[in-house]
Each structure stands twice: as C-alpha cells, then as structure tokens.
LOPA-76499 format. One record per residue: residue in one letter; y, x, z of N, C-alpha, C in turn. Coordinates in pm, 1 decimal, padded with zeros to 6 digits. Atoms other than C-alpha are relative to their C-alpha. Layout:
N
(atom "A" (Y X Z) (Y X Z) (Y X Z))
...
END
This chain:
72
(atom "M" (00000.3 -00068.1 00138.9) (-08843.1 10397.7 12719.2) (00056.5 -00109.0 -00101.5))
(atom "F" (-00074.4 00082.8 00111.5) (-08631.1 10250.6 12428.8) (-00108.6 -00012.5 -00115.9))
(atom "N" (00083.8 00049.9 00111.8) (-08854.9 10059.7 12173.6) (00090.5 -00067.8 -00106.5))
(atom "E" (-00093.4 00068.6 00091.0) (-08635.0 09985.5 11870.3) (-00073.9 -00101.2 -00077.4))
(atom "V" (00078.8 00114.7 00071.7) (-08903.4 09785.8 11698.4) (-00019.4 -00103.7 00076.4))
(atom "H" (00006.7 00117.5 -00081.8) (-08951.3 09566.6 11995.6) (00154.7 -00067.7 00013.7))
(atom "E" (-00138.5 00049.8 -00014.0) (-08571.7 09526.2 12031.8) (00046.1 -00071.8 -00126.1))
(atom "V" (-00049.1 00068.3 00119.9) (-08511.9 09429.6 11674.0) (-00088.4 -00124.0 -00020.5))
(atom "S" (00071.5 00119.0 -00009.8) (-08803.1 09182.0 11700.0) (00061.3 -00105.8 00096.8))
(atom "Q" (-00064.7 00105.2 -00098.2) (-08639.2 09020.7 12000.1) (00115.1 -00057.4 -00053.3))
(atom "L" (-00131.6 00047.6 00067.9) (-08302.0 09003.6 11816.5) (-00019.3 -00081.9 -00097.4))
(atom "K" (00022.4 00097.2 00111.9) (-08444.7 08843.2 11518.9) (-00053.8 -00133.1 00053.4))
(atom "A" (00052.0 00113.8 -00057.5) (-08634.3 08596.2 11728.8) (00115.0 -00086.5 00052.3))
(atom "E" (-00124.1 00059.6 -00062.5) (-08299.4 08512.4 11904.9) (00079.7 -00061.7 -00112.4))
(atom "T" (-00088.5 00052.6 00115.7) (-08124.4 08471.0 11568.0) (-00072.4 -00124.1 -00058.2))
(atom "R" (00060.4 00118.3 00048.0) (-08386.5 08229.1 11447.2) (00026.9 -00134.5 00076.5))
(atom "L" (-00027.7 00105.9 -00086.9) (-08330.8 08017.8 11755.0) (00143.7 -00051.0 -00010.1))
(atom "I" (-00132.3 00037.6 00003.1) (-07961.1 08021.6 11720.0) (00043.0 -00059.4 -00134.0))
(atom "A" (-00049.1 00031.4 00135.3) (-07924.3 07991.5 11361.3) (-00089.3 -00124.1 -00067.2))
(atom "R" (00089.9 00111.3 00035.6) (-08173.5 07687.2 11339.2) (00105.9 -00103.3 -00068.9))
(atom "K" (-00082.6 00110.1 00052.5) (-08009.2 07432.8 11095.0) (-00020.0 -00126.2 00073.3))
(atom "R" (00003.9 00116.7 -00052.3) (-07940.0 07105.9 11243.2) (00037.2 -00107.5 -00111.3))
(atom "H" (-00019.1 00106.3 00114.5) (-07996.8 06823.7 10989.0) (00035.7 -00137.8 00070.0))
(atom "K" (-00049.4 00122.3 -00025.3) (-07805.4 06516.8 11043.0) (00021.7 -00083.7 -00116.7))
(atom "P" (-00020.2 00070.6 00128.5) (-07832.4 06251.1 10779.6) (00148.3 -00031.4 -00024.3))
(atom "S" (-00136.2 00012.7 00049.5) (-07519.9 06210.7 10577.8) (00027.7 -00172.2 -00001.3))
(atom "K" (-00038.0 00145.0 00011.0) (-07334.2 05875.4 10599.7) (00016.9 -00048.2 -00143.8))
(atom "L" (-00001.8 00051.4 00148.4) (-07320.2 05872.3 10219.3) (-00145.3 -00014.4 -00062.7))
(atom "D" (00133.6 00027.9 00041.8) (-07699.7 05856.9 10197.3) (-00032.3 -00132.0 -00034.3))
(atom "K" (00014.7 00136.9 00013.9) (-07684.3 05490.8 10235.4) (00037.5 -00058.4 -00139.1))
(atom "Y" (-00061.7 00054.2 00108.8) (-07480.7 05453.5 09933.5) (-00034.8 00097.9 -00134.7))
(atom "G" (00047.4 -00098.0 00098.8) (-07667.4 05725.5 09725.9) (-00022.2 -00054.4 -00139.6))
(atom "V" (00020.1 00045.9 00132.0) (-07789.5 05511.8 09437.7) (00131.3 -00049.8 -00069.0))
(atom "H" (-00122.9 00041.8 00059.1) (-07446.1 05357.1 09384.9) (00095.4 00120.7 -00035.3))
(atom "L" (-00088.1 -00117.0 00023.2) (-07268.1 05694.4 09411.6) (-00046.6 00064.0 -00122.8))
(atom "R" (00035.8 -00079.1 00120.5) (-07486.5 05855.4 09144.8) (00011.3 -00078.3 -00132.2))
(atom "K" (-00032.3 00083.8 00108.4) (-07454.1 05558.0 08915.2) (00149.8 -00001.4 -00056.7))
(atom "L" (-00125.9 00005.3 00036.4) (-07090.9 05543.5 08932.2) (00041.3 00137.6 -00040.0))
(atom "Y" (-00032.8 -00131.4 00041.4) (-07063.9 05914.9 08895.3) (-00051.9 00031.8 -00152.5))
(atom "E" (00063.2 00003.7 00153.1) (-07280.5 05902.5 08578.2) (00079.8 -00070.6 -00094.6))
(atom "E" (-00085.7 00106.4 00092.4) (-07053.9 05629.7 08439.1) (00132.2 00066.4 -00003.0))
(atom "G" (-00136.2 -00066.1 00021.5) (-06749.2 05867.0 08476.0) (00087.9 -00005.2 00122.7))
(atom "A" (-00097.8 00014.0 -00114.9) (-06596.9 05800.6 08821.9) (00020.4 00131.3 00048.9))
(atom "S" (-00035.6 -00128.8 -00040.9) (-06427.1 06095.4 08957.8) (-00036.3 00012.6 00148.3))
(atom "K" (00036.4 -00001.4 -00145.9) (-06501.0 06227.8 09319.2) (00102.9 -00081.6 00084.0))
(atom "A" (-00118.7 00097.3 -00056.0) (-06152.1 06078.0 09432.8) (-00030.7 -00125.9 -00015.0))
(atom "E" (00019.8 00133.9 00011.8) (-06234.6 05762.4 09299.1) (-00120.6 -00050.5 00073.7))
(atom "L" (00122.8 00035.0 -00092.2) (-06583.9 05749.1 09461.9) (00042.0 00011.7 00154.2))
(atom "Q" (-00034.8 -00005.2 -00138.4) (-06411.1 05841.8 09792.0) (00077.3 -00135.2 00010.1))
(atom "R" (-00060.4 00116.7 -00009.2) (-06182.2 05542.6 09748.2) (-00079.0 -00114.0 -00022.6))
(atom "W" (00106.9 00101.1 -00006.7) (-06467.0 05323.6 09664.0) (-00076.1 00000.3 00144.5))
(atom "L" (00065.0 -00004.2 -00130.2) (-06647.3 05442.5 09989.0) (00108.4 -00058.0 00110.5))
(atom "V" (-00100.0 00052.2 -00093.5) (-06310.9 05361.0 10187.8) (-00000.7 -00149.3 -00010.7))
(atom "R" (-00000.3 00139.6 00014.1) (-06313.5 05007.8 10052.4) (-00135.3 -00067.1 00078.8))
(atom "R" (00121.4 00036.1 -00055.9) (-06674.3 04984.6 10207.0) (00001.1 00036.9 00151.5))
(atom "G" (-00019.4 -00046.6 -00140.8) (-06542.0 05125.2 10553.3) (-00061.4 00134.0 00020.2))
(atom "V" (00047.4 -00140.2 -00024.7) (-06673.3 05479.9 10508.0) (00117.7 00088.4 -00019.6))
(atom "I" (-00114.2 -00091.1 00010.6) (-06392.6 05709.5 10581.8) (-00051.1 00159.1 -00014.4))
(atom "V" (00038.7 -00137.1 00023.5) (-06464.2 06053.6 10417.3) (00101.4 00070.2 -00092.5))
(atom "N" (-00071.3 -00072.6 00089.8) (-06285.4 06320.4 10235.8) (-00066.8 00013.7 -00138.8))
(atom "W" (00076.6 -00016.0 00118.2) (-06338.0 06371.9 09872.4) (-00087.8 00101.6 -00018.5))
(atom "T" (00086.8 -00117.5 00006.7) (-06470.3 06719.7 09929.5) (-00128.9 -00049.6 00053.6))
(atom "T" (00133.1 00034.5 -00040.3) (-06745.5 06550.5 10128.5) (-00074.9 -00079.2 -00112.4))
(atom "V" (00068.0 00062.2 00107.7) (-06821.4 06347.2 09832.4) (-00051.2 00105.3 -00116.2))
(atom "K" (00027.1 -00102.2 00093.5) (-06820.1 06653.1 09614.2) (-00126.0 00098.0 00050.7))
(atom "R" (00127.5 -00073.7 -00053.4) (-07059.6 06842.6 09843.4) (-00124.0 -00089.7 -00002.0))
(atom "W" (00115.8 00095.3 -00006.9) (-07289.2 06533.5 09862.5) (-00054.0 -00006.2 -00146.8))
(atom "L" (00035.7 00011.4 00126.2) (-07290.6 06506.0 09492.1) (-00067.5 00139.8 -00054.7))
(atom "D" (00047.2 -00143.5 00059.8) (-07352.8 06883.4 09433.4) (-00146.7 00013.1 00057.5))
(atom "R" (00131.0 -00008.4 -00069.0) (-07667.2 06853.1 09662.3) (-00099.8 -00115.6 -00046.3))
(atom "N" (00094.8 00101.5 00030.7) (-07798.9 06512.7 09559.8) (-00003.7 -00079.5 -00140.1))
(atom "A" (-00001.1 00058.4 00124.9) (-07681.4 06413.8 09210.4) (-00058.2 00079.6 -00121.5))
END
C-alpha cells in the first residue's frame, strides 16, 4: 500500500543528507584582520586580491568580494 506521508518523510530525510553543507575554512580567514582594515581604509576588492597575490594567496577578486560580504 502506498503511504505518501512515509514517502515524503523518506525523501526529506535523503535531502537533508545530500544537501548537508560542507564547511571548509577559507584561505582568506588567515588574513581576515588585515583584509577588513584595508577594506575600511578604502582598498577595492581587486586591490585586496592583488595584495593577497603578493603574499602567495592566489584567489579571484570575486572570492574576496564573497568573503567580505560574509565577514566584513
């Protein structure tokens, strides 16, 4: 016999397992204090990206933008 309530609950349980977010620390976290201070002083996201490149961190400026949106 088909039980739609049971089927939906199984599907939702599978979705929770599949959609679990995997948190991996950002390589920008190490430079968080410096990035925030430079950004507050007026550095653009592209300038911050170049600053990171000088320190051996290769990221796109959009990565810097997303990090700042979440952490600044």
